[in-house]
C-alpha positions in Angstrom: 6.3 -2.0 1.9 2.9 -0.3 2.0 0.1 -2.4 0.7 -2.6 0.2 1.0 -3.5 3.4 -0.8 -3.3 6.4 1.4 -6.7 8.1 1.7 -7.6 10.0 -1.4 -9.2 13.4 -0.8 -12.5 13.3 -2.7 -12.0 16.8 -3.9 -8.8 15.7 -5.6 -10.7 13.2 -7.8 -11.4 14.4 -11.3 -14.8 16.2 -11.4 -16.3 13.7 -13.9 -15.3 10.8 -11.7 -16.9 12.4 -8.6 -20.1 13.1 -10.6 -20.3 9.6 -12.0 -21.1 8.1 -8.6 -19.6 5.7 -6.1 -18.8 2.9 -8.6 -16.8 5.2 -10.8 -14.9 6.5 -7.7 -14.1 3.0 -6.6 -12.8 2.1 -10.1 -10.7 5.3 -10.1 -9.3 4.6 -6.7 -8.5 1.0 -7.6 -6.7 2.2 -10.8 -4.8 4.8 -8.6 -3.8 2.0 -6.2 -2.4 0.0 -9.2 -0.6 3.1 -10.4 0.9 3.7 -7.0 2.1 0.1 -6.8 3.7 0.4 -10.3 5.4 3.7 -9.2 6.7 2.0 -6.1 8.2 -0.9 -8.1 9.8 1.4 -10.6 11.3 3.5 -7.7 12.6 0.3 -6.0 14.3 -0.7 -9.2 15.7 2.7 -9.7 17.2 2.6 -6.2 18.8 -0.8 -6.9 20.2 0.5 -10.2 21.7 3.5 -8.5 23.3 1.3 -5.8 24.9 -0.9 -8.4 26.1 2.2 -10.4 27.7 3.7 -7.3 29.3 0.4 -6.3 27.4 0.2 -3.0 26.1 -3.1 -1.8 22.3 -3.4 -1.5 21.2 -1.9 1.8 24.4 0.1 1.8 25.4 3.1 3.9 22.0 5.0 4.0 19.7 3.4 6.5 16.7 5.4 5.1 17.1 4.5 1.4 14.6 1.7 1.7 12.0 4.3 2.4 12.5 6.1 -0.9 10.2 3.9 -3.1 7.2 4.3 -0.7 7.8 8.1 -0.2 8.1 8.7 -3.9 5.0 6.5 -4.8 3.0 8.2 -2.0 4.0 11.7 -3.2 3.3 11.1 -6.8 -0.1 9.6 -5.9 -1.0 12.5 -3.6 -0.1 14.9 -6.5 -2.6 13.2 -8.8 -0.6 10.3 -10.1 1.1 9.8 -13.4 -2.1 9.8 -15.4 -2.2 6.0 -15.8 -5.2 5.6 -13.5 -7.2 8.1 -15.5 -6.4 6.2 -18.7 -7.3 2.9 -17.1 -10.7 4.2 -16.0 -11.3 5.7 -19.4 -10.5 2.4 -21.1 -12.8 0.5 -18.7 -15.6 3.0 -19.4 -15.1 2.8 -23.2 -15.1 -1.0 -23.0 -18.3 -1.0 -20.9 -20.2 1.2 -23.3 -19.4 -0.8 -26.4 
């Protein structure tokens, strides 16, 4: 299992996050790392559910299926994520300004 966030292209960060400075970028990247881990865990559970539904034993016939959760989580993150990271940063910013 990957325990790191693949490098995030700074140009892929939302414009307001880039403009807000290094602290905002760090918060966004931390939120994106959390989102990636959540996506990984959901994909892992999905793989287990699909194995049970198909009657396969865990770690069944496909030697590459354990790679699916990481590949899916990395692809979703590279495409900008699910939107959760953005909401987390917005909530953190709203809470800090109150």
